[in-house]
C-alpha positions as CSV (number, residue, x, y, z in Angstrom):
1,M,-0.1,14.9,0.0
2,R,1.9,14.7,-3.2
3,K,-0.2,15.5,-6.3
4,F,1.9,13.5,-9.0
5,S,0.5,15.9,-11.6
6,R,-2.8,14.2,-11.5
7,K,-6.4,15.2,-10.5
8,R,-7.9,13.8,-7.3
9,N,-9.6,10.8,-8.8
10,Q,-6.6,9.8,-11.0
11,R,-4.3,10.1,-7.9
12,R,-6.6,8.0,-5.8
13,A,-6.8,5.3,-8.6
14,L,-3.0,5.3,-8.8
15,L,-2.7,4.8,-5.1
16,K,-5.3,2.1,-5.1
17,S,-3.6,0.1,-7.8
18,L,-0.1,0.5,-6.2
19,A,-1.6,-0.6,-2.8
20,S,-3.3,-3.6,-4.5
21,S,-0.1,-4.6,-6.2
22,L,1.8,-4.4,-2.9
23,I,-0.8,-6.5,-1.1
24,L,-0.7,-9.2,-3.8
25,R,3.1,-9.3,-4.4
26,E,4.2,-7.9,-1.0
27,K,7.1,-6.1,-2.7
28,I,7.2,-3.7,-5.6
29,K,9.7,-1.3,-7.2
30,I,8.4,2.3,-7.8
31,T,9.6,5.9,-7.4
32,E,10.5,7.1,-3.9
33,A,7.7,9.6,-3.8
34,K,5.1,7.1,-4.9
35,A,6.5,4.6,-2.3
36,K,6.1,7.1,0.5
37,E,2.5,8.0,-0.5
38,T,1.6,4.3,-1.0
39,A,2.9,3.4,2.5
40,K,0.8,6.2,4.1
41,F,-2.2,5.1,2.1
42,L,-1.9,1.4,2.8
43,E,-1.0,1.7,6.5
44,K,-4.5,3.1,7.2
45,F,-6.2,0.1,5.5
46,I,-4.0,-2.5,7.3
47,T,-5.0,-0.9,10.6
48,L,-8.6,-1.0,9.6
49,A,-8.3,-4.6,8.5
50,K,-6.8,-5.5,11.9
51,K,-10.0,-4.4,13.7
52,G,-11.9,-7.1,11.7
53,G,-15.6,-7.2,11.6
54,L,-18.2,-6.6,8.9
55,H,-17.8,-2.8,9.0
56,S,-14.1,-3.0,8.2
57,R,-14.7,-5.5,5.4
58,R,-17.3,-3.3,3.8
59,I,-15.0,-0.2,3.8
60,L,-12.2,-2.3,2.4
61,A,-14.5,-3.7,-0.3
62,R,-15.2,-0.1,-1.5
63,F,-11.5,0.3,-2.3
64,F,-10.2,-3.2,-3.2
65,S,-11.3,-6.3,-5.0
66,P,-12.6,-9.3,-3.0
67,K,-9.4,-11.2,-3.7
68,I,-7.3,-8.5,-2.2
69,V,-9.6,-7.9,0.8
70,K,-9.5,-11.6,1.6
71,K,-5.7,-11.8,1.4
72,L,-5.4,-8.6,3.5
73,I,-7.7,-9.9,6.3
74,E,-6.8,-13.6,6.3
75,E,-3.0,-13.6,5.5
76,I,-1.5,-10.2,6.1
77,T,-3.1,-8.7,9.2
78,P,-2.5,-11.8,11.4
79,R,1.2,-11.1,11.0
80,Y,0.8,-7.7,12.6
81,K,-1.5,-8.6,15.5
82,E,1.0,-7.3,18.1
83,R,2.4,-4.5,15.9
84,K,1.1,-0.9,16.4
85,G,2.1,0.4,13.1
86,G,5.0,0.6,10.5
87,Y,3.7,-2.3,8.3
88,T,5.8,-1.2,5.3
89,K,9.5,-0.8,4.7
90,I,11.0,1.5,2.0
91,L,14.5,0.7,0.7
92,K,16.0,3.5,-1.4
93,L,17.7,2.6,-4.6
94,G,19.8,4.6,-7.1
95,P,18.3,6.9,-9.8
96,R,16.5,5.4,-12.8
97,K,18.7,5.4,-15.9
98,S,16.1,6.9,-18.3
99,N,15.1,10.0,-16.4
100,G,17.1,10.0,-13.1
101,A,14.0,9.6,-10.9
102,K,14.8,8.3,-7.4
103,M,13.7,4.7,-7.2
104,A,12.8,2.6,-4.1
105,I,11.5,-0.8,-3.2
106,I,8.5,-0.9,-0.9
107,E,7.7,-4.1,0.9
108,L,5.5,-5.4,3.7
109,V,7.4,-6.0,6.9
110,K,7.6,-9.7,7.7
């Protein structure tokens, strides 16, 4: 796991917010390293949401707002009913002009 020069709780909050943005917008532009970690983080939650049930909803509610949980369960997971994994796609871009960081676009697979 990448540390991103943050403590555990700050790192988890970063991943939660990136995953939330990705669920709402379905496509975001971030650094390559953050994209890879966000994909790994979000794939587990999509798999959990696919199982359905009250237990899954309660676990998701601990991490995300009700609006995001609803979108994840009602709109996003039905798309992946037959899919075993690989719910996100990372497209690499060129370096950022300001500091040269490798950039990428992460999006949910259609």
